[in-house]
Every structure is written in C-alpha cells, then in structure tokens.
N, C-alpha and C positions, 0 to 999 in steps of 0.2 A: 504494500500500500504506500502511496505517496504520503509522507508524514504530515503534510499540511491538511490532509483529510481526516486525521485521527479524531478531531472533535466530533465528527459525525457518528463515530462509533463508540463514544463514551457512554457508559450506562447512566441511567437516571432512576432514582427511587422516588416514587410519587407519594403524596400525603397519606394515601391509604395503606402504603406498604408494598404496593405492586412495584416490582422491579422491571424496568425496561432495559433490554440489552444494548440498545443504541438509540439515537435521536431521530431515526427515520420511521415514518408512519405511512402505511398504505391508506390513502384517503378513501372514504366511502364513495362508491360509484355504483349506480343502478346497472344491473346486467340482464334483467328481464328473463331469467333462466330458471326460476323455481318451478316446481310442479304445480299443476292447476289447483290443487287443494291447499296451496300455501306451504307445503313441506319442502325441505331442502332437497335439491336434485343431485344426482351423481355428477352432472356437468359442473354444478357450482362447487362441489367438493374438489374436483380436479382443478378448477380455475383458481381457487384460493390456495390449494396445496402447492400449485406451481409458483405462487408469488410470495408465500409467507417466509421463505427461508432466510432472506437477507435483511428484512426490516425488523425493527424492534417491536412494532405494534401493527396489527391489522384491524382497521375499523370496517366492519362489514357494510354492505349495502343496507339501506333502511328496511326495517321489518315493521309491519303494521301491528298496533296493539289492540285494535278492535276491527271487526269486519267493516265498519263504516269508515275506517281510515285507510283502506287500501287504495293506493294512488297509481300503481303501475301494473300492467300485465306482467306475469312472471315474477311478481314480488313475493318473497316469503314472509310468513307471519309468525307471531308469537302470542296469539290471542287465545289459544287453548292448550291444555296439557297434552293433547294428542300430537302436537307438533314437536314435542320434546325429543323423540328419538333422532330425527334429522338434525336438530339443533345441537344435540350432544355430539354427533358425528362431525359437524362443522367445527365446533369448539376444539375437539380433539385434533382434527386435521391441521388447524392453525397452530395450536400449541405444540404439536409434535416437532415443528421446525424451530421452536424456541421463541416465537413471537407471542406477545400478549394478544389475546383474542377479545375484541371489544365489539359488542352488538349495538348497532345504532337503532334506537327506538323512535317510532314515528307515527304521526297521524296526518294524513294529507289535507283534511279539512276541505276547503273550497276547491282545492286542486284535484280532488278525486273525480275520475270519470264516472258518470252515473251507472254505466254498465258493469262496474266493478264492485259496487256497494249494494247492500241489501235494499231491495225495493226501488233501486235507482235513485234513492233520496240522498242528496249531498248535503252535509251539515257543516256549519262554520260558526264563528262568533256572531256574525250578522248576515243579513241578506244582501251580500255584496259579491258579485261574480268575480272569479279569479282574474278573468280578462274578457275582452269582448268576444262574444260567440260561445262562451261557456255558460252552463246553467247557473241561475241564481240559487244559492244554497238556502236551506232552512236554518234559522238561528237555533243554536243549541239551547235547550231548556236548562234551568238551574240544576235539575236532577241529572240531566245528561252530562253536564259539566263535571259534576261530582263523580259520576260513573267513569268518565274518561280519565280523570285524575287517578282514580283507583286502578284503572286498566294499565296505566303506566307502571304502577306499583306491582301489579300482578305479573306484568311482562318482565319486570326486574327479578321477581322471585323465580320465574322460569329460567331466566338467563343464568342465575346463580345455580339452579339445579342442573342446568345443561353443562356447566363447567366453564363458562366464560370467565374472563378476568375482569370484566366490567361492562358498563353500558355507557353509551353516549346519547344524550337527548338531542334530537334533530330540531333545533329551533331556527333553522336557516331556510333559504331558498323558497320562501313564500308558503310554507306549510303551516299546520295548525298553531303550533307554539308561536311562530312569528305572526300569524294572523291576529292572535289576541293582542300582541304588543303593537300592532300597526294601527295608527289612527285612520288609515284608509279602509282597512278590512274590518276593524272593530268599531261599530257605531253604537255599542251598548251604552245604556245609561244606568246600569245597576252596579254592583260591586265588582264586576268583571270588565268594566270599560268606562271611558270618559276621560279622566285625568291620566297623565302618564303613569302615575303610581298605580292606579287601578288597572291599567292595561298591562302592567307587569304581574298582576295578581295570579293569572292562570299559569304562566310558565314557572313562577316562583313556587306555586302550590305543587306543581308536578315535581320540581326539584325536591321539595320537602318530603313528598310522598315516597319518592325513590330513595332518599337518604334514610328514611325510617324503615323502609323495606330491607335495605342493605343491613342496617343495624340489627334487625330481627332475624334475618335468615343467613347472612354470610358468615361462615366459620373461618374462611381464609380471607386475606386482603382482596378487596373488590373495589374497583375504581368507578368513579362517576365523572363524566365529562359533559360539556354543553357546547353545541355548535350554533353559531349565530351568523347572520348576514349583517354587514356593517351599516348599510343604508338601503332604502328602497327607491327604485327608479320613479315610482309614481309621485307626482307633485304633492299629493296629500298624504304620502306615506311618512315614515319616520326618517329623521336625518341623523347626521353624525353626532350632534349633541345628545339626542335621545339615546343613541347607541352607547355613548360613553357613560351616560347615567345608568343604563341597564347593566353594562359591563362592570361598573363600579359596585353595583349590588351583588352581581354574581361572584365577583372576586372576593367578596367577604363571606361567602357561604362554605368555605372549606371544600371546594371541589378539587378534583385531581388535575383538571386542566380545562381551559377554554379553547375552542377551535373556531377560528374565523374562516368564513367561506368567501374566498376571493378568486377571481380569475387571474389577477396579477398581484403578486406579493407586494409590489411597490406602488399600487394604485393610489390615486389622490381622492380626497373627499369631494362630494358634490356640493354640500351645503351644511350649515349648522355649526361651523367653527370659524374663528376669526381669520385664520391663515389656511387657505385651500391648497397651498403648496407643500404642506407637511403631509407625508404619506400616512394613510390610515393606520398602517402597522405601528408607526411611531406614536400616534395618538393613543392607540390601544395599550401599547406597552407602558406609556407614561401613566395612563389611568390605572392599570393593573398594579404597577409599582412593585413588582416582584411577589405579589401575594399568591399567585397561582401561575403555573406554566401556561404559555400560549402556544398553540400549534399554528404555525404559519403555513400558508399554501398559496399556490397561484403561479403557474407557468415556471415552476422550478424544474428545469430540464437537465442540468449538468451538476456535477459535484461542486463546481465553483458557485453555481447558483445557490445550492443548499448551504454551502459554507458561508456565503454572504448573509443568508437568512439567519443563521445562527449568530453570526457576528453582529447582526442588527439587534439581537436580544431575544429572538424567539428560541426557546430551549428545545423545541421539537419542530420538525419540518415534514409536511405531508406531500406525498406524490400520488397523483391520480392517473392521468393518461400515460405518464411515463412508465408506470408499472404494467400497464396493459400491453404496450408495444415492446417493452423490455423487462420481462419478469426478473431478470438477473441484474438489474440496475445496481442494487446495493452490493451484491456479491462481487460484481466486476470491479467496483471501486475498491472494495476491501482487498481484493486480490491483485490490485495494481493493473487492472485491464480496462480502465475507464475509456480508453480509446476505442474499445470494441463495442461500446454501448450503441444500440440501435437508435436512430433518430427518425426513421420513417418506417411505415408499416407496409410490408410486401403483401400483395394479394394472395400469395401462395403460402403464407406463413401461419395460417389459422391453426392448423393442427400442432405445429411446433410450439406455438405460443399458448396453446390450450385455452382458446377463446371460445366460449359456447356459441352455438349458432345464432340465438336471438341477439346477443351483443354484437357478434360479427356482422350480422345483417344491418343492425342499427348503425354501426360505424360506416359501412359502405354506402348507406342511403342518406347519410348526413354529411354533405360536403363541408369541409373546413373543420370538422370536429377533430379528426386525426390527420396527420400528414401521410396520406396513403400514396404509395408509388403507383403511377399510371403506366 
C-alpha cells in the first residue's frame, strides 16, 4: 500500500462499541433485486458478498418497515418475522468478510408507488404529492403515526435478531422521515408539524424508539446511524439553516454516526447561511463539532478523493457507484494496485462484477448514471 493511504485503513471504534476495521463505507444503493415477497434473494447475497471484503462497513439498500412504506420494486422488507431467515443470511454474508453489517430502515411515504402498497393508498404527513404527476397521499392519522414509530422499533428488534451490527435510519432523499421535517411536505398543524421544532418531532421520536429498542434487546454492541439530505430543491422546502439546526439536535443524541446524502462531497449550499461559498460539509462538521462521526459521500472516485475527504474532517467516507463498477476498490488500494481500479463499466462485465439483472438493466437504461463503455 502507498503509505499516504494508510489513514483510510485505520480502525474506528464507535460510541456503541462497534469496531470498524477501516474508514470506508459501502453506501446504501437500491438494487431492485429482492424476491417478490420482500425476502432477500440469492442474487442480493452474491452482490453484497462480492463487495463486502474490502470496506469496513456495508450499509444495505433500504428495507421497508411497514407494507405501506415500500417504495421500490424488488425492495426487501423487515416488516414481519417471516423475513428473518433471509435477513440472517444477508447479515452473515456481510460479516463473514469482516465488514460491519448495517441495515438501512425506511418508509417511502409520498414517494411510494400506489401499486406497491396495500390498497394502492399512499400515506404521508400531509396531502402533498411527491412531485407533479404522482398521487396525492392521504395524511397519516395520529394513531398511524404512533404505529409507524413503533414499526421502526420492531424493525430494529428484527435487525438485532438477524445478526446485524446496527441500523441506519433513512431520513434523506425525500422519504418519510424527511417529509415530516420538510415545510413543503408537512403542512400539519398538530404536534407533528408547523414550527421547525414540531417538524423535527417525528424523526426524533423514531430515533428515541430505536434507541430504546436497542437498549432492551441488544446483548452485543449495536450501532445507530441517521442519514439526512442537507437541503431541499423545492423553494418551500427546508434550507441549510434548518438542516444545521436539525443536525445540531441529532449530534446531541449519542448516535454512532450521521450520514449526509450528497452527490458531490464539496457541494455548496443553496440558501439559509450567510456565506454560500462555504461547502456544506464544512458547515456540517462545524455544527457537529466532533460530537459524532460524519460519513461523507459524493463523487468520491479515487483514493486521493477519499483521503481529501478524511483530511477535511469526515472520519468515514462512503462509496456508492464506485463499488458497483469496482467491487475490489478498497482491496486494490490496500494492496498497492490502485492503478488497476476500474473507472468505466464494460457491457460484458455483469457476471464478473456480480451485478443482479434488475440493477444491471436499470444502469443500462439510465444514461449518465454510470460511465458505461459504448
């Protein structure tokens, strides 16, 4: 290994006691490859097994905590105990390679397609469509909000029983946790909406429920992370000032990490702060002030990119597309073979890279998502 890259492979012990073997994280990416009943498929097991060896942590694709929260075809679930056998196999597959196995818990809210949820009824904080052309959801009742919070707790209990090392709450990318925090998506006038503090109430209640579940059921160290998006593109959505206030609350909750969702690690804020030339990552790190590790992500393609992210103050660095097109990304750097890392995706490499058919088809049908060789 080139010695300048050693910081990428230093271990890190998290607040919970979970030990990570290095600073590299496989980012959660939807792969559309689960069985129709929501159970883990053999293709998923092979996909994760091919990529878990080099990184210190694998965060899975999101799993729905209630049937009403399923947002993707081929998404796997954690809403019933009947799904535990496949989840146990997945946790074991990831952990066999020495990586920490983290299950990302999720509810799609207004983003759920009607054909994937019971009765075709999409639910959300308020009757606000996810975007033009999508159905207007039904607002969740007070009773349903409580049941959904408890469902995140039950999902955590199942993750513990399945042998995972932790869970990550998916509060990013426009899904239910984010919808409650968003002044655009959340028009409620009860205790779950209105002021910024009330819009924090649902995600903070989910965090508390999951923490209590971990305290009751986990006999071994079990981590809890939270993923968030830093701003919303909609003009009536939340801005960077809102994000920093929310992150400040999260940083005080003794989580194991926060995980920002960015397309570009060095991206600049849109609004809400005095100086729009300061990168979001710097604003977040200054707000967190060392209270909790932050996972940085976004167009980190090379070892030098990852090293610069660490040097900027992010203790952990996540890789998404890079690990799809180059499963041996971390191993090649560790073995001093970083010049051999793939930077493009050959149309003949699907089997070699162990990419399931649904994900492969999505890649080929989405121009610009991956650098595919023509």
